[in-house]
C-alpha positions in Angstrom: 3.9 -23.9 -32.2 6.7 -24.6 -29.6 9.5 -22.3 -29.1 12.8 -24.2 -29.3 15.7 -23.6 -26.9 18.7 -25.7 -27.7 22.5 -26.1 -27.3 22.4 -27.5 -30.8 22.6 -25.0 -33.7 19.8 -26.6 -35.7 17.9 -24.6 -38.4 14.6 -24.6 -36.5 16.1 -23.4 -33.2 14.6 -20.1 -31.9 17.0 -19.5 -29.0 20.5 -21.0 -29.3 22.6 -21.4 -26.1 26.3 -22.4 -26.4 26.9 -25.7 -24.7 27.7 -25.2 -21.0 26.7 -21.5 -20.8 23.9 -19.9 -18.9 20.5 -20.3 -20.6 18.5 -18.1 -18.1 18.1 -15.2 -20.5 17.0 -17.5 -23.3 14.2 -18.9 -21.1 13.0 -15.4 -20.1 13.0 -14.1 -23.6 11.2 -17.2 -24.8 8.5 -16.6 -22.2 8.1 -13.0 -23.3 7.7 -14.2 -26.9 5.1 -16.7 -25.7 2.8 -13.9 -24.7 2.0 -13.6 -28.3 0.5 -17.1 -28.3 -1.0 -17.2 -24.8 0.8 -20.4 -24.1 4.5 -20.8 -23.2 5.3 -24.0 -24.9 9.0 -24.3 -24.7 10.8 -27.2 -26.3 14.1 -28.0 -24.6 16.6 -29.7 -26.9 19.8 -31.1 -25.4 21.4 -30.1 -22.1 20.8 -26.6 -20.8 22.4 -25.0 -17.8 20.9 -22.4 -15.6 23.4 -20.4 -13.5 22.5 -19.0 -10.1 22.3 -15.2 -10.6 20.3 -12.1 -10.0 18.2 -13.0 -13.0 16.5 -15.8 -11.0 14.0 -17.0 -10.0 12.0 -17.3 -13.2 8.4 -16.4 -12.3 5.6 -18.4 -13.9 2.8 -15.9 -13.8 -0.8 -17.0 -14.3 -1.1 -14.9 -17.5 0.3 -17.9 -19.5 0.0 -21.6 -19.5 3.5 -23.1 -19.2 4.5 -26.3 -21.0 8.2 -27.1 -20.8 8.9 -30.2 -22.9 12.0 -32.1 -23.8 12.7 -32.9 -27.4 13.4 -36.6 -26.8 14.7 -36.0 -23.3 15.5 -32.4 -22.4 17.8 -31.6 -19.5 17.9 -28.5 -17.2 20.8 -28.4 -14.8 21.0 -25.7 -12.1 24.6 -24.8 -11.1 26.2 -22.2 -9.0 29.2 -21.4 -11.2 30.1 -18.1 -9.4 29.7 -19.6 -5.9 27.1 -17.1 -5.0 25.5 -17.1 -1.5 21.7 -17.2 -0.7 20.7 -18.4 -4.2 17.0 -18.7 -5.2 15.0 -21.5 -6.7 14.9 -21.7 -10.5 11.1 -21.5 -10.9 8.5 -19.9 -8.7 4.8 -19.3 -9.4 3.3 -15.8 -9.3 0.0 -14.5 -7.8 -0.8 -11.3 -9.7 -3.5 -12.5 -12.1 -5.2 -14.9 -9.8 -5.6 -12.1 -7.3 -7.1 -9.8 -10.0 -9.6 -12.6 -11.0 -10.8 -12.9 -7.4 -11.1 -9.2 -6.7 -13.1 -8.6 -9.9 -15.5 -11.5 -9.4 -19.1 -10.7 -8.4 -22.1 -12.6 -7.5 -23.4 -12.0 -11.0 -20.5 -14.0 -12.6 -22.1 -16.3 -15.0 -19.2 -18.8 -15.3 -17.6 -19.1 -11.9 -19.4 -18.5 -8.7 -17.6 -16.5 -6.0 -18.0 -19.4 -3.6 -15.6 -21.5 -5.6 -13.1 -18.9 -6.5 -10.8 -20.0 -3.8 -10.5 -23.5 -5.2 -10.7 -22.7 -8.9 -7.6 -23.1 -11.0 -9.1 -21.1 -13.9 -7.5 -23.8 -16.1 -4.0 -22.5 -15.4 -1.4 -25.2 -15.8 2.3 -25.7 -15.4 3.5 -28.8 -17.2 6.8 -30.6 -17.6 7.2 -33.4 -20.0 10.2 -35.6 -21.1 12.5 -33.6 -18.9 15.4 -34.3 -16.6 15.7 -31.7 -13.8 19.0 -31.6 -11.9 20.0 -29.3 -9.0 23.8 -29.1 -8.3 23.5 -26.1 -6.0 23.0 -25.6 -2.2 19.5 -24.2 -2.8 17.1 -26.8 -1.4 14.3 -26.3 -3.9 14.5 -26.3 -7.7 10.9 -25.1 -8.0 8.5 -23.6 -5.5 4.8 -22.8 -5.7 2.9 -20.8 -3.1 5.6 -19.2 -1.0 3.4 -16.2 -0.3 1.3 -18.4 2.1 -2.0 -17.8 0.4 -4.4 -19.9 -1.6 -5.2 -17.5 -4.5 -3.0 -19.2 -7.1 -4.3 -22.7 -7.4 -2.1 -24.0 -10.2 -2.5 -27.4 -11.8 0.8 -29.1 -12.2 1.4 -32.0 -14.6 4.7 -34.0 -14.7 4.8 -36.6 -17.5 8.0 -38.7 -17.9 10.1 -36.3 -15.8 13.3 -37.4 -14.0 13.8 -35.6 -10.7 17.3 -35.1 -9.4 16.1 -31.9 -7.8 13.6 -31.0 -5.0 10.3 -29.4 -5.6 7.9 -27.8 -3.1 4.3 -27.3 -4.2 2.0 -25.4 -1.8 -1.5 -24.2 -2.4 -1.9 -26.0 -5.6 -4.8 -27.3 -7.6 -4.5 -30.7 -9.3 -1.0 -32.3 -9.2 -0.3 -35.3 -11.4 2.9 -37.3 -11.7 2.8 -39.9 -14.5 5.7 -42.2 -15.5 8.1 -40.1 -13.5 11.4 -41.1 -11.9 13.0 -39.5 -8.8 16.4 -40.2 -7.2 17.6 -38.7 -3.9 15.0 -35.9 -4.2 12.4 -34.4 -1.9 8.9 -33.9 -3.4 6.9 -31.9 -1.0 3.2 -31.4 -1.7 1.9 -29.4 1.1 -1.0 -28.0 3.1 -3.6 -26.5 0.8 -2.9 -28.9 -2.1 -6.2 -30.0 -3.6 -5.8 -33.3 -5.5 -2.6 -35.3 -5.8 -2.3 -38.2 -8.2 0.9 -40.2 -8.7 0.8 -43.0 -11.3 3.3 -45.5 -12.7 6.3 -43.7 -11.2 9.5 -44.8 -9.5 11.0 -43.2 -6.4 14.5 -44.2 -5.3 16.0 -42.8 -2.0 13.4 -40.1 -2.3 11.3 -38.4 0.4 7.7 -37.9 -0.8 5.5 -35.9 1.5 1.8 -35.4 0.8 -0.2 -33.2 3.0 -3.2 -32.8 0.8 -6.4 -32.2 2.8 -8.7 -32.8 -0.2 -7.6 -36.2 -1.5 -4.6 -38.0 -2.9 -3.9 -41.2 -4.8 -0.8 -43.2 -5.5 -1.4 -45.9 -8.1 1.0 -48.5 -9.6 4.2 -46.8 -8.3 7.4 -48.2 -6.9 9.3 -46.9 -3.9 12.8 -48.3 -3.5 15.7 -48.2 -1.0 15.8 -45.4 1.5 12.6 -43.8 0.1 10.3 -42.3 2.7 6.7 -41.7 2.0 5.2 -39.4 4.7 1.4 -38.8 4.7 -0.5 -36.3 6.8 -3.2 -35.7 4.3 -6.7 -37.2 4.6 -9.0 -39.0 2.2 -6.2 -40.7 0.3 -5.5 -44.1 -1.3 -2.4 -46.2 -2.1 -3.4 -48.8 -4.7 -1.2 -51.4 -6.4 2.1 -50.0 -5.3 5.4 -51.7 -4.4 7.6 -50.8 -1.5 11.0 -52.4 -1.8 12.9 -51.4 1.4 11.1 -48.1 1.5 9.1 -46.9 4.5 5.5 -45.6 4.7 4.3 -43.4 7.6 1.4 -41.2 8.3 0.4 -38.8 11.0 -3.1 -37.5 11.9 -4.6 -38.7 8.6 -8.3 -39.5 8.2 -9.8 -42.2 5.9 -6.6 -43.6 4.4 -6.9 -46.7 2.3 -4.0 -49.0 1.3 -5.1 -51.7 -1.2 -3.4 -54.5 -3.1 0.2 -53.3 -2.5 3.4 -55.2 -1.9 5.7 -54.4 1.1 8.9 -56.5 0.8 12.6 -55.7 1.0 13.8 -57.6 -2.1 16.7 -55.5 -3.3 18.5 -54.3 -0.1 19.7 -56.2 2.9 19.8 -54.5 6.3 17.1 -51.9 5.7 14.6 -52.0 8.6 11.4 -50.8 6.9 7.9 -50.5 8.3 4.5 -49.2 7.7 3.3 -47.0 10.5 0.4 -44.7 11.1 0.1 -42.5 14.2 -3.2 -40.8 15.3 -5.8 -40.3 12.7 -8.7 -42.6 12.1 -10.5 -44.6 9.4 -7.6 -46.7 8.2 -8.6 -49.4 5.7 -5.7 -51.7 4.9 -6.9 -54.4 2.6 -5.4 -57.2 0.4 -1.8 -56.3 0.8 1.4 -58.4 1.3 3.6 -57.6 4.2 6.8 -59.6 3.9 9.2 -58.7 6.6 7.4 -55.4 7.1 5.6 -54.6 10.4 2.3 -52.8 10.2 2.0 -50.5 13.2 -1.2 -48.6 13.9 -0.9 -46.2 16.9 -4.5 -45.1 17.4 -6.0 -42.4 19.5 -9.4 -41.2 20.8 -12.5 -42.4 19.0 -10.4 -43.9 16.1 -11.1 -47.0 14.2 -9.3 -49.2 11.7 -9.9 -52.2 9.5 -7.1 -54.6 8.5 -8.5 -57.2 6.1 -7.4 -60.0 3.7 -3.7 -59.2 4.0 -0.7 -61.6 4.1 1.9 -61.3 6.9 5.0 -63.4 6.5 8.7 -63.5 7.3 8.6 -61.6 10.5 5.8 -59.2 9.5 3.7 -58.5 12.6 0.5 -56.6 13.0 0.8 -54.2 15.9 -2.1 -52.2 17.2 -1.5 -49.6 19.9 -4.0 -47.6 21.9 -2.8 -44.1 23.1 -2.6 -43.6 26.9 -5.8 -42.1 28.3 -7.9 -42.6 25.2 -10.7 -44.9 24.0 -10.2 -46.5 20.6 -13.6 -47.3 19.2 -13.1 -50.4 17.0 -10.3 -52.4 15.4 -11.3 -55.1 13.0 -8.8 -57.7 11.9 -10.5 -59.9 9.3 -9.5 -62.6 6.8 -5.7 -62.2 7.1 -3.0 -64.9 6.8 -0.2 -64.9 9.4 2.7 -67.2 8.3 5.2 -68.1 11.0 8.4 -69.6 9.4 11.7 -70.6 10.9 13.4 -67.6 12.7 10.6 -65.2 11.6 7.2 -65.2 13.4 4.2 -63.2 12.3 1.9 -62.5 15.2 -0.7 -60.0 16.3 0.4 -57.6 19.1 -2.1 -55.3 20.8 -0.7 -52.8 23.4 -0.3 -49.1 24.1 1.7 -46.0 23.2 2.3 -42.5 24.4 3.4 -39.3 22.6 5.1 -38.2 25.9 7.5 -41.1 26.2 7.1 -44.4 28.0 3.5 -45.7 27.7 1.6 -46.4 30.9 -1.0 -48.6 29.2 -3.9 -46.5 30.3 -5.6 -46.6 26.9 -8.6 -48.8 26.1 -10.0 -50.5 23.0 -13.8 -50.7 23.0 -14.2 -53.5 20.5 -11.6 -55.8 19.0 -12.7 -58.1 16.2 -10.3 -60.9 15.2 -12.1 -63.1 12.7 -11.6 -65.4 9.7 -7.8 -65.3 10.0 -5.3 -68.0 9.3 -2.4 -68.6 11.7 0.0 -71.1 10.3 3.4 -72.4 11.5 6.1 -74.1 9.6 8.7 -73.6 12.4 9.5 -75.7 15.5 12.5 -76.5 17.7 15.2 -75.4 17.6 13.7 -72.3 16.3 12.2 -69.6 18.6 9.8 -66.7 18.2 10.2 -63.1 19.3 7.9 -60.5 21.0 7.5 -56.8 20.0 9.4 -54.0 21.7 6.7 -51.3 22.1 9.2 -48.9 23.8 12.6 -49.0 25.5 11.1 -50.3 28.7 8.0 -52.2 27.4 8.0 -55.5 25.6 5.1 -57.7 24.7 6.2 -61.3 24.7 5.5 -63.4 21.6 3.9 -66.3 23.5 0.8 -66.7 21.3 -0.5 -66.0 17.8 -2.6 -63.2 19.4 -1.0 -61.2 22.2 -3.0 -58.5 24.0 -1.4 -56.2 26.5 -3.9 -53.4 26.9 -7.4 -53.0 28.4 -10.1 -54.1 26.0 -13.9 -54.0 26.7 -15.0 -56.6 24.2 -12.9 -59.1 22.2 -14.5 -61.3 19.5 -12.2 -64.2 18.3 -14.2 -66.1 15.7 -13.8 -68.3 12.6 -10.0 -68.4 13.0 -7.6 -71.3 12.3 -4.7 -71.8 14.7 -2.2 -74.3 13.5 -0.4 -76.6 16.0 2.6 -74.8 17.6 4.9 -77.7 16.8 6.8 -77.1 20.0 7.8 -73.6 19.0 8.8 -71.5 22.0 9.1 -67.9 22.9 12.6 -66.5 23.1 12.0 -64.3 26.1 10.0 -66.7 28.3 10.6 -70.2 27.0 6.9 -70.8 26.8 5.4 -72.9 24.0 3.2 -70.5 21.9 -0.5 -70.6 22.4 -3.4 -69.3 20.4 -3.9 -66.2 22.5 -2.5 -64.4 25.5 -3.5 -61.5 27.8 -0.4 -60.0 29.3 -0.9 -57.6 32.3 2.4 -55.8 32.0 1.3 -53.4 34.7 -1.7 -52.8 36.9 -3.3 -50.5 34.3 -4.1 -53.5 32.0 -7.5 -54.8 33.1 -9.1 -58.1 32.4 -11.2 -58.3 29.2 -14.8 -57.6 30.1 -16.3 -59.6 27.3 -14.1 -62.3 25.8 -16.1 -64.3 23.2 -14.6 -67.1 21.2 -16.7 -68.9 18.6 -16.3 -71.2 15.5 -12.5 -71.4 15.8 -10.3 -74.4 14.9 -7.4 -74.7 17.3 -4.9 -77.5 17.0 -3.9 -78.2 20.6 -2.6 -74.7 21.5 -3.4 -73.3 24.9 -4.4 -69.8 26.0 -2.4 -67.8 28.4 -4.9 -65.9 30.5 -4.5 -64.3 33.9 -6.4 -65.6 36.9 -10.0 -64.4 37.0 -10.3 -63.9 33.2 -13.5 -65.5 32.0 -14.7 -66.1 28.5 -17.6 -67.5 26.5 -16.6 -70.3 24.0 -19.1 -71.9 21.7 -18.9 -74.1 18.5 -15.1 -74.3 18.5 -12.8 -77.1 17.7 -10.0 -77.3 20.3 -11.3 -74.5 22.5 -13.6 -75.4 25.4 
């Protein structure tokens, strides 16, 4: 049976709060009453205000399950009516009972082994459903979990049909699920020791979403709009069937990230320069996506690898692969993609270098570069021109070919590709008619390709821009000898 808190004086209301007044005490008394039932199922009816005061924060101890549900759509608004300084969040999670559970566990425990105590949630949940959470104060966080910097309170959080106009920070959590949620101008921070993060069928507008889960995360069927920023530093995660409309996606030091069947296209907002970029990390699999006006930039480091397959690049969307100075990138496979060059917007492949210390010296190397089964088409021509890629303030790779390499590579396979006729299309920077590939030695650190192998390609009268001394093996091609 839910406990009803309302600003409407209905017959079934357990705790009545006059409209516009502070409801903090009503929440705390309702949670005390909930100890009778073992579950704090609070039903919020109407619009409730929580005032910043000494009564906060409200601590969600693991002695109860917490379900805070709106009756229709309940609203909690956090205000600082007295203009207090150094105000706390509204909700925080406690640690007391989780610590007791761990300290009293023994190797004879028949239910939970001590080896999994540190990752067990003991079924403890905090759930919000049909709620609108609004923070009108200077406090950054509306709700915080795990501020004590330990992993002994692995709560499971469920957000179902919740509207976020407030920031939340969830640290050291168990399972975190967002379903059918909406966020506007908020920061959702899911950090270091989070276990599993699942976001489904939700919409994020001008929102920063940070996921640092080390144990797996999944975004499915969600929409990211406008100035939304999705920052990933967690490994073993997937983005499946999502839409990025002007929003950016970035990652740092992530392992085994998969992006599948998603759409990256700025449809609603003009002037937003959005990209998909991943720095360091390894094991990137980017498959069956559409990049329309979005560059995909992979800045790879030592022993890393990546697969980019069966994607569409169009309207100025370039694929950029960069090898860090002084490192050896193991393998980059570019397979089955479509690169559509249209008037004023070329979509090419650029391979070069990067450095975390500033201007790259192009001392990195890629061991194996596979470029196979790709389709390079061109509907442009004079008077239109194509553009290169600015790797850094002092380093630019010219767009003089469908494939532009400006880094040392040991072995390059170019096989089973189709290179459409350039139609007289020229590079903006050099005036050169575009070819099917180029090797650009921008400085003395860029060596000739040791093994350049070209087989089974169809090339319609495009040339290759190769430096003197570069040799290659060409077999079973049309238009390449």
